[in-house]
mmCIF file of the N, C-alpha and C atoms, coordinates in Angstrom:
data_MODEL
# 
_entry.id   MODEL 
# 
loop_
_atom_site.group_PDB 
_atom_site.id 
_atom_site.type_symbol 
_atom_site.label_atom_id 
_atom_site.label_alt_id 
_atom_site.label_comp_id 
_atom_site.label_asym_id 
_atom_site.label_entity_id 
_atom_site.label_seq_id 
_atom_site.pdbx_PDB_ins_code 
_atom_site.Cartn_x 
_atom_site.Cartn_y 
_atom_site.Cartn_z 
_atom_site.occupancy 
_atom_site.B_iso_or_equiv 
_atom_site.pdbx_formal_charge 
_atom_site.auth_seq_id 
_atom_site.auth_comp_id 
_atom_site.auth_asym_id 
_atom_site.auth_atom_id 
_atom_site.pdbx_PDB_model_num 
ATOM 1   N N  . MET A 1 1  ? -6.022  -15.671 -10.226 1.00 0.00 ? 1  MET A N  1 
ATOM 2   C CA . MET A 1 1  ? -6.513  -16.761 -11.021 1.00 0.00 ? 1  MET A CA 1 
ATOM 3   C C  . MET A 1 1  ? -6.324  -18.060 -10.223 1.00 0.00 ? 1  MET A C  1 
ATOM 4   N N  . PRO A 1 2  ? -7.391  -18.856 -10.035 1.00 0.00 ? 2  PRO A N  1 
ATOM 5   C CA . PRO A 1 2  ? -7.281  -20.086 -9.250  1.00 0.00 ? 2  PRO A CA 1 
ATOM 6   C C  . PRO A 1 2  ? -6.324  -21.081 -9.904  1.00 0.00 ? 2  PRO A C  1 
ATOM 7   N N  . PRO A 1 3  ? -5.625  -21.861 -9.092  1.00 0.00 ? 3  PRO A N  1 
ATOM 8   C CA . PRO A 1 3  ? -4.670  -22.820 -9.639  1.00 0.00 ? 3  PRO A CA 1 
ATOM 9   C C  . PRO A 1 3  ? -5.319  -23.854 -10.570 1.00 0.00 ? 3  PRO A C  1 
ATOM 10  N N  . ILE A 1 4  ? -6.531  -24.284 -10.262 1.00 0.00 ? 4  ILE A N  1 
ATOM 11  C CA . ILE A 1 4  ? -7.175  -25.279 -11.122 1.00 0.00 ? 4  ILE A CA 1 
ATOM 12  C C  . ILE A 1 4  ? -7.481  -24.700 -12.497 1.00 0.00 ? 4  ILE A C  1 
ATOM 13  N N  . PHE A 1 5  ? -7.758  -23.413 -12.542 1.00 0.00 ? 5  PHE A N  1 
ATOM 14  C CA . PHE A 1 5  ? -8.004  -22.748 -13.824 1.00 0.00 ? 5  PHE A CA 1 
ATOM 15  C C  . PHE A 1 5  ? -6.745  -22.822 -14.681 1.00 0.00 ? 5  PHE A C  1 
ATOM 16  N N  . ARG A 1 6  ? -5.617  -22.451 -14.088 1.00 0.00 ? 6  ARG A N  1 
ATOM 17  C CA . ARG A 1 6  ? -4.352  -22.496 -14.825 1.00 0.00 ? 6  ARG A CA 1 
ATOM 18  C C  . ARG A 1 6  ? -4.008  -23.919 -15.240 1.00 0.00 ? 6  ARG A C  1 
ATOM 19  N N  . TYR A 1 7  ? -4.234  -24.875 -14.349 1.00 0.00 ? 7  TYR A N  1 
ATOM 20  C CA . TYR A 1 7  ? -3.904  -26.269 -14.658 1.00 0.00 ? 7  TYR A CA 1 
ATOM 21  C C  . TYR A 1 7  ? -4.743  -26.798 -15.826 1.00 0.00 ? 7  TYR A C  1 
ATOM 22  N N  . LEU A 1 8  ? -6.031  -26.538 -15.801 1.00 0.00 ? 8  LEU A N  1 
ATOM 23  C CA . LEU A 1 8  ? -6.896  -27.058 -16.866 1.00 0.00 ? 8  LEU A CA 1 
ATOM 24  C C  . LEU A 1 8  ? -6.605  -26.402 -18.203 1.00 0.00 ? 8  LEU A C  1 
ATOM 25  N N  . ILE A 1 9  ? -6.292  -25.122 -18.188 1.00 0.00 ? 9  ILE A N  1 
ATOM 26  C CA . ILE A 1 9  ? -5.951  -24.436 -19.437 1.00 0.00 ? 9  ILE A CA 1 
ATOM 27  C C  . ILE A 1 9  ? -4.600  -24.950 -19.955 1.00 0.00 ? 9  ILE A C  1 
ATOM 28  N N  . ALA A 1 10 ? -3.640  -25.121 -19.046 1.00 0.00 ? 10 ALA A N  1 
ATOM 29  C CA . ALA A 1 10 ? -2.314  -25.591 -19.462 1.00 0.00 ? 10 ALA A CA 1 
ATOM 30  C C  . ALA A 1 10 ? -2.362  -27.040 -19.946 1.00 0.00 ? 10 ALA A C  1 
ATOM 31  N N  . SER A 1 11 ? -3.244  -27.853 -19.374 1.00 0.00 ? 11 SER A N  1 
ATOM 32  C CA . SER A 1 11 ? -3.304  -29.266 -19.764 1.00 0.00 ? 11 SER A CA 1 
ATOM 33  C C  . SER A 1 11 ? -3.925  -29.455 -21.147 1.00 0.00 ? 11 SER A C  1 
ATOM 34  N N  . SER A 1 12 ? -4.568  -28.410 -21.671 1.00 0.00 ? 12 SER A N  1 
ATOM 35  C CA . SER A 1 12 ? -5.172  -28.536 -22.995 1.00 0.00 ? 12 SER A CA 1 
ATOM 36  C C  . SER A 1 12 ? -4.132  -28.452 -24.104 1.00 0.00 ? 12 SER A C  1 
ATOM 37  N N  . GLY A 1 13 ? -2.950  -28.026 -23.773 1.00 0.00 ? 13 GLY A N  1 
ATOM 38  C CA . GLY A 1 13 ? -1.875  -27.945 -24.767 1.00 0.00 ? 13 GLY A CA 1 
ATOM 39  C C  . GLY A 1 13 ? -2.109  -26.803 -25.746 1.00 0.00 ? 13 GLY A C  1 
ATOM 40  N N  . GLU A 1 14 ? -2.006  -27.107 -27.018 1.00 0.00 ? 14 GLU A N  1 
ATOM 41  C CA . GLU A 1 14 ? -2.154  -26.098 -28.065 1.00 0.00 ? 14 GLU A CA 1 
ATOM 42  C C  . GLU A 1 14 ? -3.604  -25.707 -28.309 1.00 0.00 ? 14 GLU A C  1 
ATOM 43  N N  . ASN A 1 15 ? -4.538  -26.603 -28.002 1.00 0.00 ? 15 ASN A N  1 
ATOM 44  C CA . ASN A 1 15 ? -5.950  -26.369 -28.312 1.00 0.00 ? 15 ASN A CA 1 
ATOM 45  C C  . ASN A 1 15 ? -6.618  -25.655 -27.134 1.00 0.00 ? 15 ASN A C  1 
ATOM 46  N N  . LEU A 1 16 ? -6.643  -24.352 -27.182 1.00 0.00 ? 16 LEU A N  1 
ATOM 47  C CA . LEU A 1 16 ? -7.203  -23.546 -26.097 1.00 0.00 ? 16 LEU A CA 1 
ATOM 48  C C  . LEU A 1 16 ? -8.715  -23.731 -25.981 1.00 0.00 ? 16 LEU A C  1 
ATOM 49  N N  . GLN A 1 17 ? -9.381  -23.905 -27.097 1.00 0.00 ? 17 GLN A N  1 
ATOM 50  C CA . GLN A 1 17 ? -10.838 -24.045 -27.082 1.00 0.00 ? 17 GLN A CA 1 
ATOM 51  C C  . GLN A 1 17 ? -11.257 -25.296 -26.310 1.00 0.00 ? 17 GLN A C  1 
ATOM 52  N N  . ASP A 1 18 ? -10.591 -26.421 -26.523 1.00 0.00 ? 18 ASP A N  1 
ATOM 53  C CA . ASP A 1 18 ? -10.916 -27.642 -25.783 1.00 0.00 ? 18 ASP A CA 1 
ATOM 54  C C  . ASP A 1 18 ? -10.656 -27.471 -24.292 1.00 0.00 ? 18 ASP A C  1 
ATOM 55  N N  . GLY A 1 19 ? -9.598  -26.753 -23.961 1.00 0.00 ? 19 GLY A N  1 
ATOM 56  C CA . GLY A 1 19 ? -9.300  -26.490 -22.558 1.00 0.00 ? 19 GLY A CA 1 
ATOM 57  C C  . GLY A 1 19 ? -10.380 -25.660 -21.894 1.00 0.00 ? 19 GLY A C  1 
ATOM 58  N N  . LEU A 1 20 ? -10.875 -24.656 -22.592 1.00 0.00 ? 20 LEU A N  1 
ATOM 59  C CA . LEU A 1 20 ? -11.944 -23.822 -22.030 1.00 0.00 ? 20 LEU A CA 1 
ATOM 60  C C  . LEU A 1 20 ? -13.259 -24.601 -21.912 1.00 0.00 ? 20 LEU A C  1 
ATOM 61  N N  . VAL A 1 21 ? -13.530 -25.465 -22.877 1.00 0.00 ? 21 VAL A N  1 
ATOM 62  C CA . VAL A 1 21 ? -14.748 -26.288 -22.812 1.00 0.00 ? 21 VAL A CA 1 
ATOM 63  C C  . VAL A 1 21 ? -14.661 -27.236 -21.624 1.00 0.00 ? 21 VAL A C  1 
ATOM 64  N N  . HIS A 1 22 ? -13.495 -27.843 -21.432 1.00 0.00 ? 22 HIS A N  1 
ATOM 65  C CA . HIS A 1 22 ? -13.303 -28.743 -20.293 1.00 0.00 ? 22 HIS A CA 1 
ATOM 66  C C  . HIS A 1 22 ? -13.405 -27.968 -18.974 1.00 0.00 ? 22 HIS A C  1 
ATOM 67  N N  . LEU A 1 23 ? -12.827 -26.783 -18.931 1.00 0.00 ? 23 LEU A N  1 
ATOM 68  C CA . LEU A 1 23 ? -12.896 -25.940 -17.743 1.00 0.00 ? 23 LEU A CA 1 
ATOM 69  C C  . LEU A 1 23 ? -14.347 -25.583 -17.418 1.00 0.00 ? 23 LEU A C  1 
ATOM 70  N N  . ALA A 1 24 ? -15.122 -25.247 -18.438 1.00 0.00 ? 24 ALA A N  1 
ATOM 71  C CA . ALA A 1 24 ? -16.536 -24.923 -18.220 1.00 0.00 ? 24 ALA A CA 1 
ATOM 72  C C  . ALA A 1 24 ? -17.287 -26.127 -17.674 1.00 0.00 ? 24 ALA A C  1 
ATOM 73  N N  . ALA A 1 25 ? -16.985 -27.319 -18.185 1.00 0.00 ? 25 ALA A N  1 
ATOM 74  C CA . ALA A 1 25 ? -17.652 -28.530 -17.699 1.00 0.00 ? 25 ALA A CA 1 
ATOM 75  C C  . ALA A 1 25 ? -17.302 -28.806 -16.241 1.00 0.00 ? 25 ALA A C  1 
ATOM 76  N N  . VAL A 1 26 ? -16.044 -28.602 -15.874 1.00 0.00 ? 26 VAL A N  1 
ATOM 77  C CA . VAL A 1 26 ? -15.621 -28.823 -14.488 1.00 0.00 ? 26 VAL A CA 1 
ATOM 78  C C  . VAL A 1 26 ? -16.330 -27.846 -13.555 1.00 0.00 ? 26 VAL A C  1 
ATOM 79  N N  . TYR A 1 27 ? -16.356 -26.576 -13.925 1.00 0.00 ? 27 TYR A N  1 
ATOM 80  C CA . TYR A 1 27 ? -17.011 -25.577 -13.073 1.00 0.00 ? 27 TYR A CA 1 
ATOM 81  C C  . TYR A 1 27 ? -18.528 -25.797 -13.026 1.00 0.00 ? 27 TYR A C  1 
ATOM 82  N N  . ARG A 1 28 ? -19.130 -26.266 -14.115 1.00 0.00 ? 28 ARG A N  1 
ATOM 83  C CA . ARG A 1 28 ? -20.560 -26.561 -14.126 1.00 0.00 ? 28 ARG A CA 1 
ATOM 84  C C  . ARG A 1 28 ? -20.885 -27.699 -13.164 1.00 0.00 ? 28 ARG A C  1 
ATOM 85  N N  . GLU A 1 29 ? -20.073 -28.762 -13.188 1.00 0.00 ? 29 GLU A N  1 
ATOM 86  C CA . GLU A 1 29 ? -20.288 -29.882 -12.272 1.00 0.00 ? 29 GLU A CA 1 
ATOM 87  C C  . GLU A 1 29 ? -20.116 -29.435 -10.827 1.00 0.00 ? 29 GLU A C  1 
ATOM 88  N N  . LYS A 1 30 ? -19.130 -28.601 -10.589 1.00 0.00 ? 30 LYS A N  1 
ATOM 89  C CA . LYS A 1 30 ? -18.884 -28.103 -9.230  1.00 0.00 ? 30 LYS A CA 1 
ATOM 90  C C  . LYS A 1 30 ? -20.062 -27.261 -8.733  1.00 0.00 ? 30 LYS A C  1 
ATOM 91  N N  . SER A 1 31 ? -20.566 -26.383 -9.593  1.00 0.00 ? 31 SER A N  1 
ATOM 92  C CA . SER A 1 31 ? -21.686 -25.540 -9.169  1.00 0.00 ? 31 SER A CA 1 
ATOM 93  C C  . SER A 1 31 ? -22.965 -26.358 -9.004  1.00 0.00 ? 31 SER A C  1 
ATOM 94  N N  . ASN A 1 32 ? -23.172 -27.356 -9.845  1.00 0.00 ? 32 ASN A N  1 
ATOM 95  C CA . ASN A 1 32 ? -24.342 -28.221 -9.681  1.00 0.00 ? 32 ASN A CA 1 
ATOM 96  C C  . ASN A 1 32 ? -24.275 -28.981 -8.367  1.00 0.00 ? 32 ASN A C  1 
ATOM 97  N N  . TYR A 1 33 ? -23.086 -29.466 -8.010  1.00 0.00 ? 33 TYR A N  1 
ATOM 98  C CA . TYR A 1 33 ? -22.918 -30.182 -6.749  1.00 0.00 ? 33 TYR A CA 1 
ATOM 99  C C  . TYR A 1 33 ? -23.194 -29.260 -5.564  1.00 0.00 ? 33 TYR A C  1 
ATOM 100 N N  . LEU A 1 34 ? -22.640 -28.056 -5.597  1.00 0.00 ? 34 LEU A N  1 
ATOM 101 C CA . LEU A 1 34 ? -22.856 -27.111 -4.505  1.00 0.00 ? 34 LEU A CA 1 
ATOM 102 C C  . LEU A 1 34 ? -24.323 -26.708 -4.386  1.00 0.00 ? 34 LEU A C  1 
ATOM 103 N N  . PHE A 1 35 ? -24.989 -26.512 -5.535  1.00 0.00 ? 35 PHE A N  1 
ATOM 104 C CA . PHE A 1 35 ? -26.408 -26.169 -5.505  1.00 0.00 ? 35 PHE A CA 1 
ATOM 105 C C  . PHE A 1 35 ? -27.230 -27.318 -4.936  1.00 0.00 ? 35 PHE A C  1 
ATOM 106 N N  . ASP A 1 36 ? -26.873 -28.550 -5.286  1.00 0.00 ? 36 ASP A N  1 
ATOM 107 C CA . ASP A 1 36 ? -27.584 -29.717 -4.775  1.00 0.00 ? 36 ASP A CA 1 
ATOM 108 C C  . ASP A 1 36 ? -27.422 -29.818 -3.259  1.00 0.00 ? 36 ASP A C  1 
ATOM 109 N N  . CYS A 1 37 ? -26.196 -29.618 -2.774  1.00 0.00 ? 37 CYS A N  1 
ATOM 110 C CA . CYS A 1 37 ? -25.958 -29.659 -1.325  1.00 0.00 ? 37 CYS A CA 1 
ATOM 111 C C  . CYS A 1 37 ? -26.735 -28.551 -0.609  1.00 0.00 ? 37 CYS A C  1 
ATOM 112 N N  . LEU A 1 38 ? -26.705 -27.364 -1.170  1.00 0.00 ? 38 LEU A N  1 
ATOM 113 C CA . LEU A 1 38 ? -27.402 -26.240 -0.556  1.00 0.00 ? 38 LEU A CA 1 
ATOM 114 C C  . LEU A 1 38 ? -28.908 -26.468 -0.531  1.00 0.00 ? 38 LEU A C  1 
ATOM 115 N N  . SER A 1 39 ? -29.450 -26.994 -1.613  1.00 0.00 ? 39 SER A N  1 
ATOM 116 C CA . SER A 1 39 ? -30.897 -27.218 -1.651  1.00 0.00 ? 39 SER A CA 1 
ATOM 117 C C  . SER A 1 39 ? -31.313 -28.316 -0.676  1.00 0.00 ? 39 SER A C  1 
ATOM 118 N N  . ARG A 1 40 ? -30.455 -29.293 -0.437  1.00 0.00 ? 40 ARG A N  1 
ATOM 119 C CA . ARG A 1 40 ? -30.775 -30.346 0.537   1.00 0.00 ? 40 ARG A CA 1 
ATOM 120 C C  . ARG A 1 40 ? -30.753 -29.822 1.967   1.00 0.00 ? 40 ARG A C  1 
ATOM 121 N N  . VAL A 1 41 ? -30.051 -28.746 2.206   1.00 0.00 ? 41 VAL A N  1 
ATOM 122 C CA . VAL A 1 41 ? -30.017 -28.139 3.537   1.00 0.00 ? 41 VAL A CA 1 
ATOM 123 C C  . VAL A 1 41 ? -31.150 -27.136 3.704   1.00 0.00 ? 41 VAL A C  1 
ATOM 124 N N  . VAL A 1 42 ? -31.386 -26.333 2.691   1.00 0.00 ? 42 VAL A N  1 
ATOM 125 C CA . VAL A 1 42 ? -32.344 -25.236 2.801   1.00 0.00 ? 42 VAL A CA 1 
ATOM 126 C C  . VAL A 1 42 ? -33.789 -25.725 2.749   1.00 0.00 ? 42 VAL A C  1 
ATOM 127 N N  . THR A 1 43 ? -34.074 -26.759 1.976   1.00 0.00 ? 43 THR A N  1 
ATOM 128 C CA . THR A 1 43 ? -35.453 -27.210 1.804   1.00 0.00 ? 43 THR A CA 1 
ATOM 129 C C  . THR A 1 43 ? -36.106 -27.627 3.127   1.00 0.00 ? 43 THR A C  1 
ATOM 130 N N  . PRO A 1 44 ? -35.491 -28.481 3.945   1.00 0.00 ? 44 PRO A N  1 
ATOM 131 C CA . PRO A 1 44 ? -36.148 -28.820 5.223   1.00 0.00 ? 44 PRO A CA 1 
ATOM 132 C C  . PRO A 1 44 ? -36.308 -27.611 6.147   1.00 0.00 ? 44 PRO A C  1 
ATOM 133 N N  . ALA A 1 45 ? -35.307 -26.736 6.174   1.00 0.00 ? 45 ALA A N  1 
ATOM 134 C CA . ALA A 1 45 ? -35.405 -25.554 7.028   1.00 0.00 ? 45 ALA A CA 1 
ATOM 135 C C  . ALA A 1 45 ? -36.523 -24.637 6.560   1.00 0.00 ? 45 ALA A C  1 
ATOM 136 N N  . ALA A 1 46 ? -36.650 -24.461 5.257   1.00 0.00 ? 46 ALA A N  1 
ATOM 137 C CA . ALA A 1 46 ? -37.725 -23.615 4.727   1.00 0.00 ? 46 ALA A CA 1 
ATOM 138 C C  . ALA A 1 46 ? -39.090 -24.231 4.997   1.00 0.00 ? 46 ALA A C  1 
ATOM 139 N N  . THR A 1 47 ? -39.184 -25.547 4.903   1.00 0.00 ? 47 THR A N  1 
ATOM 140 C CA . THR A 1 47 ? -40.448 -26.231 5.180   1.00 0.00 ? 47 THR A CA 1 
ATOM 141 C C  . THR A 1 47 ? -40.859 -26.031 6.635   1.00 0.00 ? 47 THR A C  1 
ATOM 142 N N  . LEU A 1 48 ? -39.905 -26.166 7.547   1.00 0.00 ? 48 LEU A N  1 
ATOM 143 C CA . LEU A 1 48 ? -40.214 -25.926 8.964   1.00 0.00 ? 48 LEU A CA 1 
ATOM 144 C C  . LEU A 1 48 ? -40.630 -24.478 9.203   1.00 0.00 ? 48 LEU A C  1 
ATOM 145 N N  . PHE A 1 49 ? -39.941 -23.544 8.566   1.00 0.00 ? 49 PHE A N  1 
ATOM 146 C CA . PHE A 1 49 ? -40.271 -22.132 8.728   1.00 0.00 ? 49 PHE A CA 1 
ATOM 147 C C  . PHE A 1 49 ? -41.700 -21.861 8.256   1.00 0.00 ? 49 PHE A C  1 
ATOM 148 N N  . VAL A 1 50 ? -42.064 -22.380 7.096   1.00 0.00 ? 50 VAL A N  1 
ATOM 149 C CA . VAL A 1 50 ? -43.416 -22.160 6.570   1.00 0.00 ? 50 VAL A CA 1 
ATOM 150 C C  . VAL A 1 50 ? -44.444 -22.810 7.481   1.00 0.00 ? 50 VAL A C  1 
ATOM 151 N N  . GLY A 1 51 ? -44.149 -24.000 7.993   1.00 0.00 ? 51 GLY A N  1 
ATOM 152 C CA . GLY A 1 51 ? -45.070 -24.669 8.910   1.00 0.00 ? 51 GLY A CA 1 
ATOM 153 C C  . GLY A 1 51 ? -45.304 -23.866 10.182  1.00 0.00 ? 51 GLY A C  1 
ATOM 154 N N  . PHE A 1 52 ? -44.225 -23.374 10.787  1.00 0.00 ? 52 PHE A N  1 
ATOM 155 C CA . PHE A 1 52 ? -44.372 -22.558 11.998  1.00 0.00 ? 52 PHE A CA 1 
ATOM 156 C C  . PHE A 1 52 ? -45.087 -21.245 11.697  1.00 0.00 ? 52 PHE A C  1 
ATOM 157 N N  . PHE A 1 53 ? -44.852 -20.692 10.521  1.00 0.00 ? 53 PHE A N  1 
ATOM 158 C CA . PHE A 1 53 ? -45.532 -19.460 10.127  1.00 0.00 ? 53 PHE A CA 1 
ATOM 159 C C  . PHE A 1 53 ? -47.037 -19.699 10.011  1.00 0.00 ? 53 PHE A C  1 
ATOM 160 N N  . ILE A 1 54 ? -47.428 -20.791 9.405   1.00 0.00 ? 54 ILE A N  1 
ATOM 161 C CA . ILE A 1 54 ? -48.858 -21.108 9.257   1.00 0.00 ? 54 ILE A CA 1 
ATOM 162 C C  . ILE A 1 54 ? -49.490 -21.348 10.615  1.00 0.00 ? 54 ILE A C  1 
ATOM 163 N N  . ILE A 1 55 ? -48.805 -22.080 11.486  1.00 0.00 ? 55 ILE A N  1 
ATOM 164 C CA . ILE A 1 55 ? -49.337 -22.319 12.834  1.00 0.00 ? 55 ILE A CA 1 
ATOM 165 C C  . ILE A 1 55 ? -49.465 -20.999 13.592  1.00 0.00 ? 55 ILE A C  1 
ATOM 166 N N  . GLY A 1 56 ? -48.469 -20.135 13.456  1.00 0.00 ? 56 GLY A N  1 
ATOM 167 C CA . GLY A 1 56 ? -48.525 -18.842 14.136  1.00 0.00 ? 56 GLY A CA 1 
ATOM 168 C C  . GLY A 1 56 ? -49.658 -17.962 13.638  1.00 0.00 ? 56 GLY A C  1 
ATOM 169 N N  . GLN A 1 57 ? -50.007 -18.072 12.369  1.00 0.00 ? 57 GLN A N  1 
ATOM 170 C CA . GLN A 1 57 ? -51.092 -17.269 11.822  1.00 0.00 ? 57 GLN A CA 1 
ATOM 171 C C  . GLN A 1 57 ? -52.465 -17.832 12.186  1.00 0.00 ? 57 GLN A C  1 
ATOM 172 N N  . THR A 1 58 ? -52.582 -19.147 12.295  1.00 0.00 ? 58 THR A N  1 
ATOM 173 C CA . THR A 1 58 ? -53.896 -19.752 12.561  1.00 0.00 ? 58 THR A CA 1 
ATOM 174 C C  . THR A 1 58 ? -54.196 -19.902 14.046  1.00 0.00 ? 58 THR A C  1 
ATOM 175 N N  . ALA A 1 59 ? -53.199 -19.912 14.916  1.00 0.00 ? 59 ALA A N  1 
ATOM 176 C CA . ALA A 1 59 ? -53.429 -20.114 16.345  1.00 0.00 ? 59 ALA A CA 1 
ATOM 177 C C  . ALA A 1 59 ? -54.343 -19.047 16.955  1.00 0.00 ? 59 ALA A C  1 
ATOM 178 N N  . PRO A 1 60 ? -54.157 -17.757 16.704  1.00 0.00 ? 60 PRO A N  1 
ATOM 179 C CA . PRO A 1 60 ? -55.066 -16.776 17.304  1.00 0.00 ? 60 PRO A CA 1 
ATOM 180 C C  . PRO A 1 60 ? -56.511 -16.921 16.806  1.00 0.00 ? 60 PRO A C  1 
ATOM 181 N N  . ILE A 1 61 ? -56.675 -17.276 15.546  1.00 0.00 ? 61 ILE A N  1 
ATOM 182 C CA . ILE A 1 61 ? -58.031 -17.453 15.009  1.00 0.00 ? 61 ILE A CA 1 
ATOM 183 C C  . ILE A 1 61 ? -58.700 -18.650 15.672  1.00 0.00 ? 61 ILE A C  1 
ATOM 184 N N  . LEU A 1 62 ? -57.961 -19.747 15.805  1.00 0.00 ? 62 LEU A N  1 
ATOM 185 C CA . LEU A 1 62 ? -58.526 -20.923 16.456  1.00 0.00 ? 62 LEU A CA 1 
ATOM 186 C C  . LEU A 1 62 ? -58.856 -20.639 17.922  1.00 0.00 ? 62 LEU A C  1 
ATOM 187 N N  . ARG A 1 63 ? -58.002 -19.875 18.595  1.00 0.00 ? 63 ARG A N  1 
ATOM 188 C CA . ARG A 1 63 ? -58.269 -19.512 19.987  1.00 0.00 ? 63 ARG A CA 1 
ATOM 189 C C  . ARG A 1 63 ? -59.537 -18.681 20.083  1.00 0.00 ? 63 ARG A C  1 
ATOM 190 N N  . LEU A 1 64 ? -59.745 -17.746 19.159  1.00 0.00 ? 64 LEU A N  1 
ATOM 191 C CA . LEU A 1 64 ? -60.944 -16.918 19.141  1.00 0.00 ? 64 LEU A CA 1 
ATOM 192 C C  . LEU A 1 64 ? -62.190 -17.768 18.892  1.00 0.00 ? 64 LEU A C  1 
ATOM 193 N N  . ILE A 1 65 ? -62.104 -18.700 17.959  1.00 0.00 ? 65 ILE A N  1 
ATOM 194 C CA . ILE A 1 65 ? -63.240 -19.583 17.676  1.00 0.00 ? 65 ILE A CA 1 
ATOM 195 C C  . ILE A 1 65 ? -63.570 -20.440 18.887  1.00 0.00 ? 65 ILE A C  1 
ATOM 196 N N  . LEU A 1 66 ? -62.562 -20.997 19.552  1.00 0.00 ? 66 LEU A N  1 
ATOM 197 C CA . LEU A 1 66 ? -62.808 -21.826 20.732  1.00 0.00 ? 66 LEU A CA 1 
ATOM 198 C C  . LEU A 1 66 ? -63.402 -20.997 21.874  1.00 0.00 ? 66 LEU A C  1 
ATOM 199 N N  . GLN A 1 67 ? -62.967 -19.773 22.050  1.00 0.00 ? 67 GLN A N  1 
ATOM 200 C CA . GLN A 1 67 ? -63.545 -18.912 23.093  1.00 0.00 ? 67 GLN A CA 1 
ATOM 201 C C  . GLN A 1 67 ? -65.006 -18.609 22.786  1.00 0.00 ? 67 GLN A C  1 
ATOM 202 N N  . SER A 1 68 ? -65.328 -18.399 21.511  1.00 0.00 ? 68 SER A N  1 
ATOM 203 C CA . SER A 1 68 ? -66.713 -18.137 21.123  1.00 0.00 ? 68 SER A CA 1 
ATOM 204 C C  . SER A 1 68 ? -67.587 -19.344 21.387  1.00 0.00 ? 68 SER A C  1 
ATOM 205 N N  . ILE A 1 69 ? -67.075 -20.534 21.069  1.00 0.00 ? 69 ILE A N  1 
ATOM 206 C CA . ILE A 1 69 ? -67.843 -21.759 21.314  1.00 0.00 ? 69 ILE A CA 1 
ATOM 207 C C  . ILE A 1 69 ? -68.058 -21.958 22.805  1.00 0.00 ? 69 ILE A C  1 
ATOM 208 N N  . ASN A 1 70 ? -67.037 -21.706 23.598  1.00 0.00 ? 70 ASN A N  1 
ATOM 209 C CA . ASN A 1 70 ? -67.165 -21.853 25.061  1.00 0.00 ? 70 ASN A CA 1 
ATOM 210 C C  . ASN A 1 70 ? -68.153 -20.826 25.622  1.00 0.00 ? 70 ASN A C  1 
ATOM 211 N N  . SER A 1 71 ? -68.175 -19.622 25.086  1.00 0.00 ? 71 SER A N  1 
ATOM 212 C CA . SER A 1 71 ? -69.109 -18.613 25.610  1.00 0.00 ? 71 SER A CA 1 
ATOM 213 C C  . SER A 1 71 ? -70.550 -18.975 25.263  1.00 0.00 ? 71 SER A C  1 
ATOM 214 N N  . PHE A 1 72 ? -70.787 -19.601 24.126  1.00 0.00 ? 72 PHE A N  1 
ATOM 215 C CA . PHE A 1 72 ? -72.147 -20.038 23.790  1.00 0.00 ? 72 PHE A CA 1 
ATOM 216 C C  . PHE A 1 72 ? -72.579 -21.192 24.684  1.00 0.00 ? 72 PHE A C  1 
ATOM 217 N N  . GLY A 1 73 ? -71.655 -22.029 25.076  1.00 0.00 ? 73 GLY A N  1 
ATOM 218 C CA . GLY A 1 73 ? -71.997 -23.171 25.927  1.00 0.00 ? 73 GLY A CA 1 
ATOM 219 C C  . GLY A 1 73 ? -72.318 -22.741 27.352  1.00 0.00 ? 73 GLY A C  1 
ATOM 220 N N  . GLY A 1 74 ? -71.799 -21.628 27.780  1.00 0.00 ? 74 GLY A N  1 
ATOM 221 C CA . GLY A 1 74 ? -72.020 -21.176 29.141  1.00 0.00 ? 74 GLY A CA 1 
ATOM 222 C C  . GLY A 1 74 ? -73.311 -20.407 29.349  1.00 0.00 ? 74 GLY A C  1 
ATOM 223 N N  . VAL A 1 75 ? -74.034 -20.148 28.268  1.00 0.00 ? 75 VAL A N  1 
ATOM 224 C CA . VAL A 1 75 ? -75.258 -19.344 28.366  1.00 0.00 ? 75 VAL A CA 1 
ATOM 225 C C  . VAL A 1 75 ? -76.353 -20.097 28.990  1.00 0.00 ? 75 VAL A C  1 
# 
């Protein structure tokens, strides 16, 4: 059992329900903060990955189109 869990439950005194509600609020804020930090890191990396994926998929098609245009010009 984490020390903060014991501390928050013990600090509620006789009213266990208030202690659990406070504990839930603390853990909710902590998880929201961690999710916010993680999303700020993952979003730019995912955007770059999708961009490189799109470029990788379209590059061969564009190369084929340019080769076709060049072959028509050489006739």
